[in-house]
C-alpha positions, -999 to 999 in steps of 0.1 A, spaced: -925 -276 498 -920 -250 473 -915 -224 497 -892 -242 515 -867 -244 488 -868 -213 479 -858 -200 519 -830 -225 521 -815 -216 485 -817 -176 493 -801 -184 529 -769 -199 511 -769 -173 495 -768 -149 513 -740 -171 538 -713 -174 512 -700 -136 515 -700 -142 548 -683 -170 543 -657 -156 525 -653 -131 551 -644 -153 581 -622 -168 555 -601 -137 549 -601 -126 585 -588 -161 590 -560 -161 568 -550 -120 576 -550 -135 617 -525 -160 605 -499 -135 585 -504 -110 618 -496 -138 642 -463 -153 620 -451 -118 616 -454 -110 648 -472 -76 646 -503 -62 659 -534 -59 638 -540 -25 664 -507 -16 652 -508 12 618 -515 -4 588 -488 -24 570 -479 -1 539 -462 -17 508 -433 -3 490 -442 11 459 -414 -6 434 -413 28 409 -408 12 368 -376 2 351 -368 32 329 -373 37 298 -344 34 277 -336 68 259 -330 59 215 -310 82 200 -327 108 172 -309 109 144 -285 86 128 -254 66 145 -229 51 122 -223 16 119 -183 18 119 -187 29 161 -160 2 174 -154 -20 140 -140 10 118 -137 -13 81 -103 -14 74 -111 0 42 -106 35 58 -71 26 75 -51 21 42 -21 49 47 -9 33 81 12 8 81 11 -8 117 2 -45 134 -20 -64 129 -32 -57 169 -25 -15 159 -51 -22 137 -74 -40 160 -73 -13 181 -77 16 159 -107 -5 145 -121 -14 182 -120 26 196 -148 38 200 -135 71 225 -125 88 192 -158 87 183 -177 124 186 -216 129 180 -223 99 164 -210 99 131 -171 114 131 -141 93 138 -104 114 142 -70 97 141 -29 106 144 -1 87 138 34 98 140 59 72 122 95 86 127 123 62 110 163 62 111 181 44 78 218 38 79 228 18 38 267 12 32 286 10 1 251 1 -18 270 6 -51 294 -23 -44 324 -1 -53 353 8 -28 367 35 -50 330 51 -44 311 67 -10 281 65 -7 273 54 28 237 67 37 226 84 74 189 97 77 162 102 97 129 109 88 93 111 103 59 113 86 26 124 107 -8 122 99 -41 138 109 -81 122 97 -111 127 101 -133 103 87 -171 114 89 -201 91 78 -222 115 76 -251 88 68 -260 58 55 -256 70 22 -228 99 25 -197 86 45 -160 109 36 -124 110 48 -96 135 50 -61 126 57 -32 151 62 0 136 59 36 156 69 64 137 56 101 152 61 137 143 63 156 154 92 177 188 88 162 195 51 143 220 60 154 252 35 154 286 55 153 313 34 174 343 51 189 350 84 226 344 95 245 314 92 230 296 119 194 295 107 205 280 80 212 250 98 169 249 95 158 251 127 131 278 122 99 261 108 83 281 80 105 297 66 101 298 32 119 292 7 140 321 -13 129 315 -55 143 337 -84 118 343 -102 136 345 -137 145 304 -133 115 296 -121 112 267 -142 150 250 -128 135 254 -94 120 226 -74 101 228 -46 94 210 -17 60 200 -1 62 182 33 28 185 36 -6 179 17 -37 158 16 -27 112 11 -63 111 11 -94 137 4 -123 119 -14 -160 113 -9 -181 80 -4 -218 82 -23 -230 44 -14 -260 26 -14 -280 19 25 -275 -22 14 -239 -7 7 -237 -31 -24 -225 -4 -41 -199 28 -38 -187 56 -55 -153 74 -44 -139 102 -63 -112 121 -48 -77 117 -31 -79 81 -25 -58 53 -21 -61 23 -45 -45 -12 -37 -56 -46 -47 -47 -87 -36 -14 -84 -17 -3 -46 -36 22 -65 -59 9 -51 -91 -8 -20 -79 -6 -12 -43 -5 17 -15 28 15 -10 31 21 27 73 4 33 80 42 19 68 71 43 54 89 16 32 58 -6 7 65 -31 -23 81 -40 -42 87 -66 -70 116 -74 -99 95 -87 -132 85 -96 -136 49 -80 -173 25 -87 -169 -3 -67 -203 -29 -66 -209 -56 -42 -230 -88 -53 -224 -121 -33 -190 -137 -34 -187 -115 -59 -172 -74 -66 -161 -55 -92 -137 -26 -91 -136 0 -116 -112 28 -114 -104 61 -137 -76 89 -123 -53 122 -136 -19 114 -124 -4 141 -144 -22 175 -165 -12 198 -180 -37 223 -181 -35 252 -159 -73 266 -162 -83 289 -130 -49 297 -125 -43 268 -108 -2 257 -127 10 221 -128 46 212 -126 37 181 -148 31 204 -181 50 190 -209 58 232 -214 80 230 -176 95 199 -190 72 174 -170 56 143 -181 19 167 -195 -11 148 -194 -12 112 -182 -43 86 -170 -44 56 -151 -72 32 -150 -81 1 -148 -112 -28 -139 -110 -56 -110 -129 -80 -102 -126 -105 -73 -148 -134 -67 -146 -152 -35 -156 -188 -50 -152 -200 -16 -137 -200 17 -102 -217 5 -103 -201 -32 -100 -164 -45 -102 -154 -81 -84 -120 -89 -92 -108 -127 -76 -72 -133 -64 -54 -160 -48 -14 -152 -37 8 -178 -9 42 -185 -18 64 -209 6 92 -212 0 117 -240 23 123 -269 57 146 -266 61 176 -288 93 181 -304 117 210 -297 126 220 -322 106 211 -352 102 230 -386 90 260 -388 62 252 -411 45 221 -385 52 238 -349 31 204 -334 48 176 -348 57 154 -321 87 130 -320 72 102 -296 29 93 -299 6 87 -272 25 61 -248 -1 32 -233 8 8 -210 -15 -25 -204 -12 -46 -171 -32 -74 -176 -36 -105 -151 -49 -129 -128 -46 -143 -93 -56 -172 -72 -53 -180 -34 -66 -197 5 -56 -160 15 -99 -146 12 -106 -135 44 -91 -101 40 -63 -115 26 -52 -131 60 -37 -161 74 -59 -192 72 -69 -195 109 -50 -220 133 -21 -246 112 -26 -256 71 -16 -245 38 -12 -209 26 -6 -201 -9 -12 -174 -42 0 -177 -72 3 -142 -98 8 -136 -131 5 -108 -154 13 -93 -189 24 -58 -200 9 -51 -236 6 -18 -256 30 8 -276 50 35 -261 43 57 -292 85 58 -301 93 46 -340 129 25 -348 138 14 -377 126 -22 -378 153 -49 -362 167 -62 -388 178 -30 -404 185 -16 -369 209 -39 -356 232 -11 -337 198 12 -322 209 45 -352 178 47 -369 157 64 -342 127 95 -345 142 127 -340 135 141 -313 143 176 -318 123 177 -354 102 149 -349 108 134 -377 111 90 -388 137 74 -398 137 54 -436 116 31 -425 96 25 -394 76 3 -367 62 10 -336 75 -2 -303 52 -23 -283 54 -37 -247 62 -69 -243 66 -77 -202 56 -102 -182 57 -113 -141 46 -142 -126 51 -144 -85 43 -181 -66 41 -185 -24 37 -214 -6 36 -214 34 28 -238 59 21 -231 97 30 -264 117 15 -246 152 4 -211 153 36 -191 164 57 -207 133 53 -205 93 79 -210 71 72 -206 32 89 -198 -4 84 -175 -30 99 -172 -66 96 -140 -88 103 -136 -122 100 -107 -139 109 -102 -174 141 -82 -188 153 -71 -219 179 -81 -240 177 -55 -259 170 -21 -251 168 -5 -288 147 -29 -305 109 -22 -314 97 -39 -275 101 -32 -240 106 -67 -223 117 -52 -188 85 -55 -167 78 -26 -152 65 -22 -118 48 10 -119 28 17 -87 35 -11 -68 43 -21 -35 76 -24 -34 92 -42 2 62 -51 22 37 -66 11 -1 -67 21 -23 -88 40 -6 -110 69 24 -112 59 47 -88 63 83 -80 47 75 -112 19 73 -88 -5 107 -79 -24 144 -80 3 145 -50 29 174 -28 16 150 -26 -17 189 -25 -40 171 -50 -59 136 -46 -72 118 -75 -93 130 -65 -130 152 -90 -153 150 -109 -121 141 -140 -106 142 -139 -76 138 -174 -49 135 -163 -14 126 -179 23 93 -161 46 104 -176 78 74 -157 110 79 -166 143 52 -150 160 50 -144 202 26 -139 223 42 -111 244 80 -108 230 67 -99 192 73 -114 158 103 -124 139 105 -130 108 144 -143 87 145 -135 51 164 -148 25 165 -139 -14 187 -149 -40 182 -128 -69 194 -141 -106 190 -123 -137 164 -135 -162 182 -120 -198 227 -121 -192 224 -88 -212 198 -66 -194 214 -48 -168 200 -47 -124 168 -23 -115 164 -7 -81 132 5 -70 121 10 -108 158 24 -113 182 16 -136 216 10 -114 240 32 -133 279 34 -117 302 58 -122 326 63 -146 353 40 -130 330 16 -142 320 27 -177 285 44 -158 273 3 -158 272 -11 -124 264 -49 -136 286 -67 -168 251 -60 -198 257 -54 -237 229 -48 -259 240 -72 -284 261 -107 -266 293 -93 -285 308 -87 -249 302 -125 -244 327 -134 -270 350 -108 -260 381 -115 -240 393 -83 -225 356 -74 -216 345 -83 -183 320 -119 -186 277 -110 -186 271 -128 -144 241 -144 -140 245 -138 -98 232 -104 -86 235 -107 -50 224 -129 -21 203 -106 4 198 -116 41 173 -98 65 165 -102 96 133 -84 110 116 -77 146 89 -65 151 68 -61 183 35 -37 196 39 -33 236 15 -11 236 -18 -14 217 -15 20 200 25 17 196 49 -7 181 86 -9 168 100 -22 134 140 -32 134 154 -50 102 191 -57 96 204 -64 60 236 -79 39 239 -78 5 269 -101 -15 276 -93 -45 275 -119 -70 291 -129 -103 271 -100 -118 283 -75 -104 317 -90 -94 327 -92 -131 324 -55 -137 337 -41 -102 368 -66 -114 380 -63 -148 419 -64 -156 415 -48 -186 404 -18 -176 431 7 -192 432 23 -159 455 4 -133 437 23 -100 401 10 -112 404 -22 -121 396 -42 -93 376 -15 -77 349 -42 -60 341 -39 -25 315 -72 -23 297 -60 9 264 -43 14 244 -37 46 213 -15 61 197 -10 92 163 4 96 146 10 127 113 28 131 86 28 154 46 34 147 19 53 170 -13 51 156 -46 56 172 
């Protein structure tokens, strides 16, 4: 019995391979029949598919800015949103995975007519200018980045040729130089067409939360209303500065210090700002700016900027006091806040809805001058002697006491159209001889073009009236099409804050000619003129300005900007230009009430 079980088990074990072999042969036979091939022919060889090639990993650091360049490095350009997007996403101008080159050309033509509203003076201006920029960005590693921007700004036909015949005096020869009379060096101004708009180094942490920037750079915060790049001007603003930026969550802190003017001439460098050459001497601009993105619909800015200028020396001090000063240190502090719902790079909220902004700033400090107290100095006769530095018998320091308030409100019912209103009030000074400076000083602010997504939402396009002693009411209508460009209609109504103060254009007091008593608007230090029937009456309305602006970007790297402006003089100017009591009968009615401006520019940038 046991032997039979063992033999049966052994036979089953030996038969398993045979059965498997028979099954394999039957399967192979079925495959051959299905394929129609003869098993006696050469065996089928299966093609071997090579494995996919392994991706080559680039060695070293590759800049994350490639195809996603931060707008922080494009502050020197005035471009449309479409152009900016193309510049940021461009990858072809990067090389070696670290370096980016860029180039820009911006020719501009301006034509201004009758800007002093005076028919007795010829003041028409037509000019062509150009700005050329070339920049290099080097994102060397996670901790080091640099940018250098070379900028050339020139007036067409404004070059000076040193020598040659009369035809060469037309400036058709490049780089001919300028003849300088060294005996009159203090009186010779040399044009500097080309220079570095930017040349800075960024030292940053790996997580990008902290950055230290040193060198020539553009400082701009918020709308640029208080401190901006001022790209509406071809020259623009740049500062030789040291700036620290720290970001933690939704909080950003900037601290900066810059040198605006230098008197020292060590290392064989001579500064044109030196007080020895009649310049402003040592001056510094520094500040702190804090931004908190409270929510997507609310952002808060707090800031304080200070301009410090060194004391000025008397031109003829007493013999025993060679270092006497007639004016002490001058420090102007501008402190303020800004609230807005434009929290995404200062752009409008997506789609439709309401956007708004509120900003206010106050100016304090002392300008270094001393005058007799106001109650004893009604006519401003008692001031520090600028030649000897001698103080008046009784004196007090002159302080800054000015402010500015700006409010914007916009509504976008459909994506293409926005209607906005703006009110700006910049303080004026009823008496510029007393112990306070109450006219707001805009310093390094953006002039006509505000930042963000609201082009030309700032001051009027002409620049003939600026935010000093002004109440500015304006409307901003913008219609943006996908193919035909952007249309902007922007009227302004300018009123005086203080009747006795004048009006200003781009931080300069507007003065007239001899025929108008060297004033371009009615003003009076002590308001005595208001009671003098033989003098022009003080007027409130400075001017009304209508602006039409058209911007189109037919190609992603080229845009065209056109602006037309009409300005109508108000009673503040009319009352001065038309004065029936003027002693000179030929200049009693000099008013020409309408001024115009036309401007055109093309912008190419890559």
